[in-house]
N, C-alpha and C positions, 0 to 999 in steps of 0.2 A: 496411872498415865493411863493416856489415850494409847493403840499403837503404831509403830513407827516410830518413840521416840517424838510425838506429836505433846501439846498441852493446850489449854486456851491460858489467854496473858487478861488480867484484869487491875486496869488503873483506875484509881476515882480520888482530882483531887477535890477536897472540899473546901470550900472557900468563904466566904463574907460572903453579903447580898453582889453579883459582878453586875455593871453595868448593861440594862438590855441592849443597846449600842454594839456592845465589844463580844457578846455571846456568837454571831454567826460567825464573823473569822476568828471565835478564840476556837472551835470548834474545825473550821475547818484547817484552823493551821496546827490545832493539836492534833490531828488525823493526820496531818503531812509528817508532823515529831517522831512520831509514833514509828511510822514506816517507814521513814530514814533513819533511823536510830536498829531498826529490826533489819535494813539492809548493809548498817555499818558495822555491825555487830554478823555479822553473815549467820542471821536468822531468820531461815525459811519461815513463808507465812502464808495463807492462803488471802486474807482481808484482814484490814481495820476498820471499826465502826467505833464511830463517835457520839454523844451522848451528850446532851446536858440541860440544865437548867440554871437558876442563877447563885445557886447554891454548889453546883458542883456540875464539874467535865468529867466525864467518864472516856475509856478507849478499853475495847478490847477485841484483844487480835484474838483471832482463829486459827487453830490448828498452827503455833509455832512452834518451830521446832525445840528438843528441849536440851541441843549441845550445839556451837559453834560449827558451824562447816570449818573442814580443817583445811587447812592452807599452806603452800609451800612458798616460800621468798627467797630469792637467787638473786645474790647483790653480787656484780662482776669486782674483779681486783682488779691489781696488774698484769701488765703479759708476763707471762711464762719466763722471756728471756730476760724481765729486771725480777724472778721469785730466786733465782737463786745464782748463787755468784761463779764463777769455773770452777772450785774443789766442788760444787755439787750442795752448799751450805744455804738453807733460806738467808735471804735478805732480811735487811732492816724491813725494807718496804712491806716485804710480805709476811713477815712476824707481826707486822704495825696490825695492815688488813686484818687478818686472823686475827689479834687482839678485841678487834673495835667490833666484829662480827662474833668473836663470843666461839672462837673456834683454834683445836688444834689443825695445826700447818699437814696431818696426814688425813686429816674429812674435806680439804678442799679437792676443788673438781676443778680438773683443768680444758678446755671445751676449745676447740678450734672457730673463731669468728673470720672472716674475711683469708686474711694474709697469717693470722698470727696464733696460739694460745695466747689464753686469757684466765687468771685462774678466778672460780667463782665460789662462794661461798651459801651452799645449800640446807638452809633451814624450814624442818617445818612445826609447823604449828597446830597441835592435835585440835586446837579452842578449849574454850571454860562451858563449862554448864552453864545455861542460859540464862540460869537465877542468878549466880555470879556475874556473870557479865551487864545483866541489867543493872542492878542495883549500884554496877561505877556507873553504868552511863546515866543513868537515867537522870539523877538528881541534876546537872550541868546541862541536860537537854530541857527538863521543865522550863530552866529559869532565863532559858533563851528565847524563849515565846517570848514575843513584844506585842503590845496594847497601846490605845491612844495616847492613854493616863494611865500612872501604874501607883501606888504607892507601897512607899517601904515601910516596915516594922520592927519588933524585937530588937535586935543588937547586931550592929554590922550592919552592909548595905544589901541586902534579899529587895526586891522589886520585885513586884508581879501585880496583875490587876488589883486581886484584892489581897487580904493574910489568908494564907491557906491554913487550914484548923484542925484535918486531919486527913489521913493520905492511906487509899487502903490498894495495894499490891501483891495481889497474888497470882501465882505462874501455878494453871492448880490449885490443888490444897495449899503448897508454899507458901509460905512470903518471899517476897523479894524485897531485904531490908535496905532501905535507904533512909535518909532525912533531911527536911527540907527546911529551916529558920525555926527549931525548935519541933516540927508538927515528923513524928518517928510515923513511915509506915507499916499496918500491920492488917488485919482484917475489922477491925472494926472504924463499922462505917453507923449514920445517922439518918433518921427518915424526916418526911415533913417537921417543916419548925412547930407548926401548930398544935396538927393531927398527932403525931408521934415523932415528938423531941428526943426519946428516949437514943440510947447511942443498941447497936444491934450487931451482930457478928457476921461480916458478908459469907453469902455460899461458893460454891463452884462462880466460876464467871458467868457458866453460859447462863445460869438460873440466875446472875445479879438483875437483870433489872425486872424479872419477876416479883422478884425477891420484895423491890423497892415498892412496886406498884400497892404491894404488902400494907407498906409501911405509910400510904398515902403520897409515893411521887409517880410522875408521867416520865421518866428518863427521856424517851423518844421529844423530840421536838415537834416530827410530824401528828403521833396520835393528839398532842396538846391541840396542834394547828386544827388536825381534823374537829376536835372535839367543841374548838368556840366559834368552828365556820357553824355547824350542825347546830348548838345549841345555841347559840343567836342568831340562826335563822329565825333557829321554831318562835323563839321570844320572840320577834319580831313581825314574823306571822301571825301571832298571839292577837296586833291589834293591823293587823290589815297592811303591813311595811315591809320595805326594803332596808337594808346597812349599807350604812357608807364604811362600809369596811376595803381598805384598799390595804394594797399589801405590807406597805410599812407600817400603818397599826397596828395587823394582824400579826407578824413578826414580831413587834413591840408586845403586845399583852402575850405571845409567846414563850417569851424568856421576859418575862415580869412576873411569872406562874411556875410554881409545880404540881399542876393541881387544879385547876381553871376552873369554873365559876361562872357561867354567863346568866347576870343577874339581871332585866328587865329593871328600867326605874321609869321614874317619870318629874318633869317638872312643872313648872305653875306656866300656862299657857300665852299669859302677858307680855314671856321674857322674847317670844317669838317675833313680837314686832321693831327688835334689834335687827341690825345685820347679818346675814346668816353668815355672812363670812365670820362672826363674831362670833357663833353662835358654837358653828364649826369647829372653829379653832380653841374654843376654851373646852370644850370635849373632849379633839382628840387629839391637840399638840399637850395643853396642860395637867388635863387629865388622866387619859390616854382612853377614853371611855366610844364608844362606837354610836352616832347618831343615828337617827332612823327621820324616811322621808314617807311620805305616802305615795299611792302608783302617779299620783300626776306632778311626784319631784319635790313634792312643798316640805317646807323643815315637821314635823310632831313634835310633840311636848314629850319626848320621852327618847331617853337612849341605853346602850345594855354595856351596863359593870362587870371588866370579866375580875373575879376574886378571886384567890389564891386560900380560900379556905374561912372556916368563920361561919356562924352560922346567919343564915342568907338573910332574915328579915331584920337586924340589927345593921348587915351592912349594907343593905339598899334602902336602907333609914340616914345611914351615916355621906351615902354616894349623892344623895339627894340631898343633906342637907348643906354638903361640897359643895355641889354643885350652882346651888342657887348662892350661894354665895359669892361662887361667881362671878354670877350671872347678875347679883347686885350692885358690882365691882361693875363690870358692863356697861349697864344699862349708867352709873352716875357718871362715867368716864362721855359715853357717847354724848347725853345730854347738856356734859360741858363745853362737846365740843362743837353742839350744834347749835350754841348762843351764839358763832360766829361762823361765815361763811368758810369755805376753803380758801380762798383767794387770802385772809384776814389772818392765817397763818404764815406768809411767806417772810417778812420781820423778822418771824422767829427764828430763819433758818440760817442769819446770823450773828447768833449765839450755838447754833449746836456745830461741835468743831467735830470734821469728818477723817480728817488725820494732822498731829502738831505741824507738822511742819507743809502741809499739802492745803491749809486753810479748813475755814467754814463746809459745810454744804451750802451755804449762798455760795460762795468760792464754785467750788465746782460745779453746779450746777450752769454757771457762768460760762465754765469752760464748756462744759459738756453742748450748751445754746450755740458758742463758736466751731462745734468741730460736727454739730450735727447740719451747723447750716451751710457748711462747705460743698456739702453732697444732694439736700433736699430741703426742699421749700417747709418751713415751721410755723404754724400759724404763732402770734404771738406771750409768748413767756410760757410758751407750753413745757419748757425744759424745768424750769422754776418750779411751778404747777406739779410737776412725776412726781416731786420729793416732798411734798407740801404738807403731807400727813406723817410726816416724819416729826411735826411739834406737836401732832397731836398726842393727846391722853390716853386714848385710845390704840395709838402704837408703839406708845410707847410703852404701856401693861401688856401688849399682846405684839410684839413685836415680828412676826411673821406675818400678820397684814400689811403691813407695808404696801402700797399699792392695790390694795383687795381695797382699804379703806376709803384712797383717795378717790378710787372710782366710785365706792355707794354715796362720795360727802361729793363729789361732782355731780353725778346724777341729782341730787337733794339738792345745790345749788340750782339745777338747770342748767349747767356745760353741755355744751357739743353734746352728745352722746361718743363722736368718735373722739376725742378727746379724753374722755370720761374712759373709753376703754383702753386706749397709751397708756395712762396713769398705771394702769395696770399693768397689762403686756410688757411696758420694757425693763421690769426684774426676770422675765425668764429669754431662756430655759436658767432657768435656778439650778439645774443638776442633770446627771445621766438619765437623758430618754426624755426629758422635760420637753411640756409641748412648746413649740414657735409660736410669737407671737401672731398673728390671726393679721392684721395692718403691718401699710409701709410707714406706717407712722411710730409704731409702739416698737417694730424694728430698728429703726432709726436712733429711736431712742436708748434703745438697749444698746444696739452697740456701739454709740455715742459715752454710753454709762457706761460699760465696761473696758474698752479702751483707754478709757479716761483713771480709771484706775491702776489698772496695766500699768501702764506710762508713767502714776506717779508713785504706786509703789516698787515696781524693778526701777527706776529710776534713782531712789532714794536706799536703792542697794537690796530689796526684799527681795527674794530669789527660795523657790520651795526648795527643800529639802529631803528627797526622799518619800515617805507619808506625810509627812509636817509640810503643811500648808493652812497658818493659821491666816492669812488673806484672804482666802480665797483666789488666787491666782491662776491654779489650774482648772478652775472651775470655768473662771472669767475667760482664759484662754480659749477653753475647747466653747463658749457660750458663744465668741466671735468669731469660731471657724461656723459654727454648727446655721449660724446665722448669714455669713457668707455664704454660704454652701446656695440658702434659699433663696440668696439675692444677688445675682447672679452682676446686676448693674451697684452695687455700691461698691466703692475705689479695694484698692488691695490692702493689705496691713500695716504695708509700709509706708503707705498715703497718710494711711490714719492715725500711725502713731507722730509720723511728723506732723500733723494740723495739733494731737494735742500735746506734746513737747511743744507747739510754740505757743499752745496756750494757757501751758504753764510757765512759760517763758515773759508773757506777756502781766502774769501776775505776780514775778518777780518771785518764784516757787527756783532753789534751786536744783536741781540736778541733773545726774552724769550727764558727760558728751551724748549727743542722740545716736553718734555713732557706735558707740562702747553697751548703750542701752538698750540700743535695735539689736546688737548680737543678742545679749540675753536672750531678747523677747524673742526671738529666732527661734531660740532654741523651745523655749516654751512654745510658743505656733507649728512648730514643726513636730516636735513630739507629739501636740494633738491631731493635728495633721495626718501622720503617719497613725499613730492609731483611727481616727476616722475613717482612713481610705480599707486597710485592715477589713476594719468594721463592716463596711458593702463586698468585702470578698477581691476587694484585691492583694495581688500577691508581694507580702514583706519586700520581696528584693523591690518590683516595678514603686512599689509605693515609693522606696526609699532613692532610686532613681528617675521619679518624678518630682522628688520633694528638691533633691538635689540638681535640678536644675534652672531654668532660669525661672524669676519668681510669676509670680500669675493671680490672678484672680480664686478663689477655691474652687469655684466652676470648673474652672478652667484645668488646674489639679486634676479633679476628679474626673473628666474628656480624654484626660493626657490617660490617666492611666488605663481609664477604662480602652480604650483606641490600643496601647501601647499591647496589655494583655490580650487582647483579642486577632490582635497581629498571626503571631504563631507561623505554623506553613515553613516547605524543606529550610526556606532559604534564612529564615527568622536566626538563626544561632551566628549562620556567614553575614551577614546582615549588622551584625550585633560588633562583630569582630575586630568591621574596618570601621565601625563608631569609635568605638576604643581607640582606633590605632593615635589619632588627631592627639587625643584626652591622655593619651599616655606617654608620646612623645617630650608632648607640653610641660608633662606634670616630671617629668625627666629632667628640661633644661630649665624647669622653675628652680629643682634643689640645684643646679647649676650657677643659681644668680641672673639667670637668663629669665626676665619678664619680656611679654609680646605681649602687645595690641591687637584685638581684633580687627582690623581698621582695613577691610581692601583699598581703601584711597593709599595709605601708604603702602603695596603691594608695584616692584619696580619691576616692568617687566622686560628692562633693557636688561634684567640682570638674569635672565631664564638662559639655563643650559642645555634644555633638553626638553623636546615638544613633551613631555608629561606635566611640567611648573603650566607652560602656558593651558593646555586642557582646563587643567584644573583651575585656572584663572578664569579662564569664560564661561564654564561652570557654574564655576557661584558667582560670575558677576550675573548669569539669566534664570538664578533664583528664583521662584515666587514670592511673593510675602507674605503668604496666607498662612493664620493662626488654627489653622481647624487642624486637630492629630495627624487625619487617616490624609487628607490631603500634603501634608508638611512629608508624613511616611513616604509618601508616593514620589512625592517631587526628592527626597531625600536620595531616592537611588542612583539617579542621575548625575551624586558624587560617586558611588562608591569604588567604578571601575577606575576613574582618573586617580583618589588617593593609591588605593592598591599600586595603579601604574608610578607613580610618584615613588611610595617609600621604592617598591622595586626596581628603579631605574635609577633614581639618582644619593646619592649621601645626604641625608639632611641636613646635620651637623655637621656642613660640610668646617672646613680648614680655613676659608674664608666667612669674617663673621660675615659682609653686608649679604653672601648667595644664604650662608646660614639663617638669619633673620629674614631674612624673605622667605626663607620655603617654609620657615615656623611662622610668620605670619597667615600664610596660605592657610595653613592648616589651622591654625588659630581662627580663622572666620570660618574654615569647613564645621568645626570643636563648637563655636557659638550660636551654628543653625543646627548640628545635633542639638541641644543644650535647649534650643526654645519646643523641646519636643522633652529632653531628659538627659539625666549625666550618663551613659549604658553605661560603664566604666562600673555601675552599682550592680548591674541586672546578673546571675546567674545562671551561666552556664550551664547544661548538662556533660558530671562527670568533672567540676570543679571545683 
């Protein structure tokens, strides 16, 4: 072992092939798990690094303490006066406390707390050797990991991303002994499945990655990524091409391989006559190959295949054959589709089910059209046309091409390019950081599409739970937020939701009552808006303050939040405290069953008993009707002195209910004005 009682920890979980899409999250989670486990076990550590391939998750803890840190646990018992009877003998309460703590009565300590003495049980825990503590903790910790999908294997109910087939667990050179589903930890690992399938003994933790490399495994994803980028780029440059390699495709290839070897392949030039989107999708989405384009941005009859070993010539021929078969299928589907115009597919939408209770795709496009027509001028039949490609053979075979194929077919049919563009754009944004539609028509259809889905599925009771979101409702809500932020002239979310709900009602679809439905929708929207505001640099408390204020267009939320964050100044804290006074007393009144309307016409000035009431009333009457956040913040300044004076001069919660409600109505009107900007009770002030 190294000096000062420290050594390195190695954990390798050898699995059947873990899906590439699971790996990045799994490694991040594995690192957090090991770090948290060491903290809980009181085992200090310099750092924890994780590495992984489809067949293994690896964690290396550097300089982990060889023994748990000692700890002292103090438990307070009964007061000393209750520990002994008048004869000085221990009471049953005291004896029971000592038994429960595993100490003798004479081992208890007495300490003064406040005005009394109490018995304390003080227990020293020297801690276990790290190797023992880890052996006890690791199995349950490892099995607590979560994945998008899990498999169960063997006996019992153990689940993991894929079955665990071997475990290496070393602390220094010693084995950390435990078992998971029949796999007992040891020092035997395995190399590359094809190049070095035999077992081998793992060396010391710090040498393990180098040892794996001699067995054909590059365990560090960053090294595999560099290899793929460099070798693929070199292959493309040999034919004067550029790679069409995005981060998602790169990551997927990183986690599909243990020792990546990019190979330049080719296909028959005749396939370039197919729509570009089809070719790119077939290569990237279906086969994980990297397309290549020339210096002018035209697709070339080549691609890079990232292989995980094997004879390069054999792999090249096999991948080219696979790609030719895929392209031949695409060519057949394309030629069959082009026997009809895009509009000819519209009747087929009546036979494609959208959702059992929500009807067909044809029903959906009729709802979309009704929603969109409420706030935009639409070309006749555009809503139906944007979904027409769902009935094509090409989209049935390549679902990710929906929209893109519709655009291609529309252009081939001579349809207005602006409409063709909107057909493709209306699916955007499809994921976080995706580009938004460039055209207003595309954005209009995108909002209608997403709000229809949200109202329909939420109206049936389908809400995302945790990370589970099978219907993509979080993505749809986020898309709505981004679209409405980019188009401040679009209606607010509540109005869009109402129109979508009415469209469902006209079709006889039974959904939950709108008020209940919109409450659920709001939770989705608020969560997305909250994240959106924080992503653009808004403080978390200001984001929540703004979102808990009056409903507004998304762009107004942004302007309010940015303005509120910029105000500051020496009087900001005092102004916020004043703004919260009406809200706090109204909340207290509501808890007592006193509900007040923020209606200035209901204020009875004949009930005023103090000049401060009249002063606040007059200030409220003279407030300008501005929606500009900075102008509103400045205008609210004139309410502050009357509000504070009212609280100082009168008892708002007067015994006379009429006077009480009159004062509360004044304050409710003031609170309503503040809420046009934010709910100031959500703002965290320094020292709180």
